[in-house]
C-alpha positions in Angstrom: 10.1 20.7 -14.8 12.8 18.9 -12.7 14.2 16.5 -14.3 14.3 13.1 -11.4 17.5 10.4 -10.2 15.5 8.3 -9.9 16.6 5.0 -6.9 14.4 1.4 -7.0 15.3 -0.8 -4.5 13.7 -4.2 -4.6 14.1 -7.9 -4.7 11.6 -9.7 -7.0 14.1 -8.3 -10.6 10.6 -9.0 -12.8 8.6 -6.9 -10.7 12.1 -4.1 -10.0 12.7 -3.9 -13.9 9.4 -3.2 -15.3 8.4 0.0 -12.6 12.6 1.1 -13.6 10.6 0.7 -17.1 7.6 2.0 -16.6 9.1 5.0 -14.9 12.6 5.8 -17.9 9.2 6.7 -20.3 7.9 9.3 -18.6 8.4 12.9 -18.8 10.6 14.7 -15.9 12.3 11.7 -14.7 16.3 11.4 -15.8 17.4 8.2 -15.0 16.9 5.7 -13.2 18.8 2.5 -11.7 18.3 -0.6 -9.6 19.1 -2.3 -7.1 18.3 -5.9 -5.3 19.2 -5.1 -1.2 19.2 -2.9 1.1 22.9 -3.2 1.5 23.5 -2.8 -2.8 22.1 0.2 -2.4 23.3 2.2 0.4 26.7 1.7 -1.5 25.0 3.4 -4.1 23.8 6.4 -2.5 27.3 7.3 -0.6 28.9 7.4 -4.1 25.8 9.1 -6.5 22.8 11.4 -5.6 19.5 10.7 -6.4 16.3 13.1 -5.9 14.1 9.4 -5.3 14.3 7.0 -3.1 11.5 3.5 -4.0 12.8 1.0 -1.2 10.4 -2.6 -1.0 10.3 -2.6 3.3 11.3 -6.2 2.8 14.1 -7.6 1.3 17.0 -10.5 2.3 20.4 -8.8 3.6 19.4 -5.6 4.5 15.7 -4.9 4.3 14.0 -0.9 3.6 13.8 0.0 7.9 18.1 -0.4 7.6 18.5 0.9 4.4 16.5 3.9 6.2 17.4 3.7 9.1 22.0 3.6 7.6 21.0 6.7 5.7 19.7 8.8 8.2 23.5 8.0 10.8 24.9 9.1 7.4 26.3 12.7 6.3 25.4 12.4 2.5 25.4 15.1 0.5 21.8 15.2 -0.1 19.2 12.8 0.8 16.4 11.7 -1.7 12.9 11.8 -0.6 11.7 8.8 0.0 9.1 6.3 -0.9 8.3 2.9 1.0 6.7 0.1 -1.0 6.1 -3.1 1.5 3.0 -5.4 0.6 2.3 -5.3 4.5 0.1 -2.2 5.9 0.0 -3.1 9.2 -0.1 0.5 11.2 3.2 0.3 13.2 5.3 -0.7 10.5 4.1 2.0 8.2 3.7 4.0 10.6 7.7 2.7 11.4 9.0 3.9 8.0 7.1 7.3 8.1 9.3 7.8 11.0 12.1 7.0 9.4 11.8 9.8 6.6 9.3 7.8 3.8 7.2 10.1 3.2 4.6 8.1 1.4 4.0 4.3 2.1 2.8 2.3 -0.9 0.9 -1.1 -0.3 1.3 -3.7 -2.8 0.0 -4.2 -5.8 -0.6 -0.7 -6.2 -1.3 1.3 -10.0 2.8 2.8 -11.7 0.1 5.7 -12.3 -0.3 6.1 -8.5 3.1 6.3 -7.6 4.3 8.5 -11.2 1.4 10.4 -8.8 3.8 10.5 -6.1 7.1 11.2 -7.0 5.5 14.6 -9.4 5.1 15.8 -5.1 7.4 14.9 -4.2 8.7 16.9 -7.1 6.5 20.4 -6.3 6.1 19.4 -2.6 9.8 17.9 -1.8 10.1 17.1 2.4 12.1 19.4 4.3 14.4 17.8 6.2 14.0 17.0 9.7 16.2 18.9 11.9 15.7 21.7 9.9 11.9 21.9 12.0 11.4 22.8 15.4 11.2 19.5 17.1 7.3 20.2 18.5 6.2 20.7 14.8 7.6 17.9 13.8 4.8 15.5 12.2 5.5 12.0 9.1 3.2 13.4 6.0 2.0 10.9 5.2 -1.2 10.3 2.3 -3.8 8.3 3.5 -5.3 5.8 0.6 -7.9 3.1 0.4 -5.5 -0.1 0.2 -3.6 1.2 3.1 -6.7 1.3 5.2 -8.2 -1.1 4.1 -4.8 -3.6 4.9 -5.1 -1.6 8.4 -9.4 -3.2 8.8 -8.8 -6.6 8.0 -5.7 -7.1 9.5 -8.5 -5.7 12.6 -11.1 -9.2 11.4 -8.1 -11.5 11.2 -7.7 -11.7 7.1 -4.8 -13.1 6.1 -3.8 -11.3 3.6 -1.9 -15.0 2.1 -4.9 -16.3 1.3 -6.8 -15.5 -2.2 -9.9 -13.6 -0.5 -8.1 -11.2 0.9 -7.0 -9.2 -2.1 -10.1 -10.4 -3.9 -11.4 -8.8 -1.4 -9.9 -5.9 -1.7 -11.0 -4.9 -5.1 -14.2 -5.9 -5.0 -14.4 -3.1 -1.8 -12.2 -0.1 -4.0 -14.9 -0.7 -7.1 -17.5 -0.4 -5.3 -16.5 2.8 -3.8 -15.8 3.2 -6.5 -19.3 2.6 -8.8 -21.8 2.1 -5.4 -24.4 0.1 -7.8 -22.3 -2.0 -8.8 -23.0 -4.2 -5.2 -26.5 -4.5 -7.0 -24.3 -6.7 -10.1 -22.8 -8.5 -8.1 -22.4 -12.3 -9.6 -22.9 -10.1 -13.1 -20.4 -7.9 -13.0 -18.6 -7.2 -10.3 -17.6 -11.1 -9.8 -16.0 -11.7 -13.3 -14.2 -8.1 -13.1 -12.0 -8.9 -10.6 -12.0 -13.0 -12.0 -10.1 -10.7 -15.5 -8.9 -8.4 -13.2 -7.0 -12.2 -11.5 -6.8 -14.2 -14.5 -9.0 -16.1 -12.6 -12.8 -17.7 -13.1 -15.5 -15.7 -11.4 -16.1 -18.6 -9.3 -13.8 -18.7 -8.3 -13.3 -15.3 -6.5 -16.4 -15.7 -5.2 -15.4 -19.1 -3.7 -12.1 -17.3 -1.5 -14.0 -14.0 -0.9 -16.9 -16.5 1.0 -13.4 -17.8 2.5 -12.4 -15.1 3.7 -15.5 -13.9 5.5 -15.4 -17.2 7.5 -11.7 -17.4 8.5 -12.7 -13.8 10.2 -14.9 -15.6 12.0 -13.5 -18.8 13.0 -10.9 -16.8 14.2 -13.2 -14.8 16.4 -13.9 -11.8 15.8 -17.1 -11.0 15.4 -16.8 -8.3 18.5 -13.7 -7.0 16.9 -15.8 -6.4 13.6 -18.2 -4.6 15.5 -16.5 -2.1 17.1 -14.6 -1.6 13.7 -18.4 -0.3 12.2 -19.4 1.4 15.1 -21.8 -0.6 15.3 -23.3 -4.3 16.1 -23.7 -6.0 12.9 -22.3 -9.2 13.1 -23.3 -11.5 15.0 -21.6 -15.6 15.4 -24.5 -17.3 14.2 -25.3 -14.9 11.3 -22.6 -14.6 9.2 -23.2 -12.1 6.9 -23.8 -12.8 3.0 -20.3 -11.5 0.4 -22.6 -8.7 -1.1 -23.9 -7.6 1.9 -19.9 -7.5 4.5 -18.9 -5.9 0.7 -20.8 -3.0 1.0 -21.5 -2.8 4.3 -16.7 -2.2 4.8 -17.5 0.3 1.1 -19.8 2.3 3.3 -18.2 2.4 5.9 -15.1 4.0 4.3 -17.4 6.0 2.3 -18.3 7.8 5.1 -14.9 8.2 6.8 -13.8 9.9 4.1 -16.3 12.5 4.7 -15.7 13.4 7.3 
């Protein structure tokens, strides 16, 4: 197995260190180095060779987008494969990162084992340099994740990422996708499981999800919701219950998987 040299770029020291510690213990990882912003990373990349660059896209001094733009302008001996990470999942931000050379775009929070899977995928199938591919055939490679799709849906619905209900709602949909029958045990199982995952209480999970749904309605996005679901499932006067809302989103994603 190829021994990868990896550079992790992220502003939060604890978050960056946790990724580095996890990767250092994995087979196929020869070296892991860290940088806390794009400026530092750019200097490191001009001095050393790396196989894979894992970079946060939102950072002080120089963000991930500027870092990728600068890498594209410089004639390095070898360009690393790029895995972009971000708490933001807007389609335009994802598309920009991919256009700048990212092979994968991961929405935080994510499981580190999924990051490792992407690293191993790049080891087996390294990205082809864009300049060696005819312009007509250039198409960025991207793995569509459930987190990315949910982020896009929630953005369309008007559910902001900074409220607690956003994270709880996303986790609820993912759990129901894995086990659809869980929606029938929403109070006894689903809420408590989410509460344990986020170290909070089941009642707070229920209230936060309710608040997220009400935010979407109060922002007048009901027609947008109907467009997203492909039929008229909502009216301004008739808000769905938490369970109904979670089930509708899970059903939509399940149908998209089968399409």
